[in-house]
N, C-alpha and C positions, 0 to 999 in steps of 0.2 A: 502684255503679259500672256505667255503661252498657257495652254491647258495643263501641261505637266508641272509648271511652276506653281500654278494655282492649287493643284492637288497637293503638292508638297507643303504648301502653306497650311492646309487644314489637316494633313496626315503626315507629320514629320517622320522621317525614316527611323530615328531611334524609338519613338513610341510604337510604331508599327512592328518593329523587331521585338520589343518587350511583349506586346500583345500576342505575337506569334509564339513566343516561347511559353507564355502562360497558357495558351490554347493547347500546345503540345503536352505540357505538364498535366493539364486537366484531363486530357484524353488518356494519357498513359498512367495516371495515378492508380486506377484500379488494377493495372497489371503489376505495378511496383509493390503493392501491398498484397501479399499472397493470401489466399483464402484457406490454405491448408493448416496443418497443426503448427502452432507457434514454436519457435526454437526455445530451448531452456535458457534461462538467464536474460531474456528480453523483457521489455516493458509489458508485453502481453501476458507474461507468466508471473510477473512481480506480485508478491503477496502483501496484503496490508491487514492490520488489525484496527478495528474501529472500536473506540472506547466511548460509551455513552453513559452519562450519569445524569438522568433526568431529575434527580433530587427526590424521588419517590421512595420512601422506605429505606433510604441509604443503600440502594442497590445499584451496582454497576452492571451494565450490559456490554458484552464483548462479542464481536463478530469477526471471524477470520475468513477472508476470501481473496480472490485475485482482482487485479485492476482490469484485466482482460476477461474474456468469456471462456474460461478453461476449467477442466476438471483435474483436481489434485489426486495423486495416488494416496496421500496421507495428510491429514490435518490434525493438529493437537493444540489444546490450550490447557495448561496446568496452572493452578493457583497455590501460592505459598501462604499458608495461614499464619506463620510465625514471623512475618515481616514487621520490623519496628522502624518507623520513619526517623525517629530521633537518633537512634543508634543502629544504622543499617548493618545487618549481619553480612558476612561474605556470601556470595551466591552459592558456594558449596555447602554452606550450613543451612540453607533454606530447606524446609520440608514441603516438597511439591505434592499436593493432594488435589482432590476434586478435579481429576482429569476428565476432559471431554475430548474424545478421539473419534475420528471417522476415516474411512477409506473410500476411495473412488467417489469423492464428493466435490461439489462446487464451492460450498461454504459450510461452516459450523458456527454455532453461537452458544453462549452460556451466560449465566449471571452469577453475581456474588454479592452478598450483603455486608461483607467486612470492610473495615477501614482502619489503617491503610492496607494495601494489597500489592503483591508482586505477582506478575504473570510470566509464564514461560510458554512461548508460542512457536510453532514450527509448521511449515508447509513443504511437502515434497512433491515435485513435479517431475514426471518422467514419461517419455515415449520412446519407442524403439527407433524411430527415425531421427529425432532431433536432440537426443541426450536427456540429461536430468539435472535438477538443481534443488538445493535445499535453501529455504528462506527461514530465518530464525530471529528471535528477539527475546530479551529478558527486560521487562519494564516494570517499574513500581510507580504507584500513584496514591495520593492521599487527598482527601477532601478536608479542608479547614475553612470554616465559615462559608463564604460564597466563592471560594477559589479551589480549583483542582490543580494540584502540583504533580509534576512528572519527574522521573529519573530513568535514564537508560543505562543498562549494564552491558550493552552489546555494541561493539565497534561498528560504526556505519548506520546505526539507528538513531535518527534525530527526533527528539521529542520537544514540545514546547516546555519552557520552564514552568509556566502556569497559565491557566485560562480562567476567566470569570464564568461562573455557572449561570449568571443572569445575563443573557445576551444570546447572540447567534454564533458563538464560537464552538458550539457542540453540534453533533458529535465530532470527535477528533479522530482523523485517519492517520495512522502511523505506518510507514513503509518498513517492512522487515529487511534485514540484511541478507544479501545473496552470498552464501558461503560456498557456492560452487557445487560441483557434481559429487556424487558419492564415490568413495574410493574402495 
């Protein structure tokens, strides 16, 4: 048995090729992921609303922020006080009050003690170099017993049908719908 054959026995060519490709990817990955401003509409600028209902005083806590580490030009959370879970009104007939707004922020938060509740959330991201994007959602939720029920009124916003309040299913993070750039 020659030395070259013995080496191939312990280092097969396909495995050596895979290891070489992995090494190249590990070295180049920092180059492939830019450290500049993220482009609008990417996962780094995607907005999400976090709904937390700890069961204390029937208060819901809402937090609006990005998945990535970015600053939004505008963030808004509106609460509809006239939402009826049993006979849901049309979105156009809801009275949006209790607005929490902010500009040039990373995140905003608010709380509401009503049940049921509908929320209207939006996040606007813009930069001169990489464009702009609006992220929006209209979501309703109601607490009944030990269950938190959800409804989405926005295309592209997926919510769980329900979650149990006793357990580790909270808080609930819901991705907003990317409706594109401003016109």
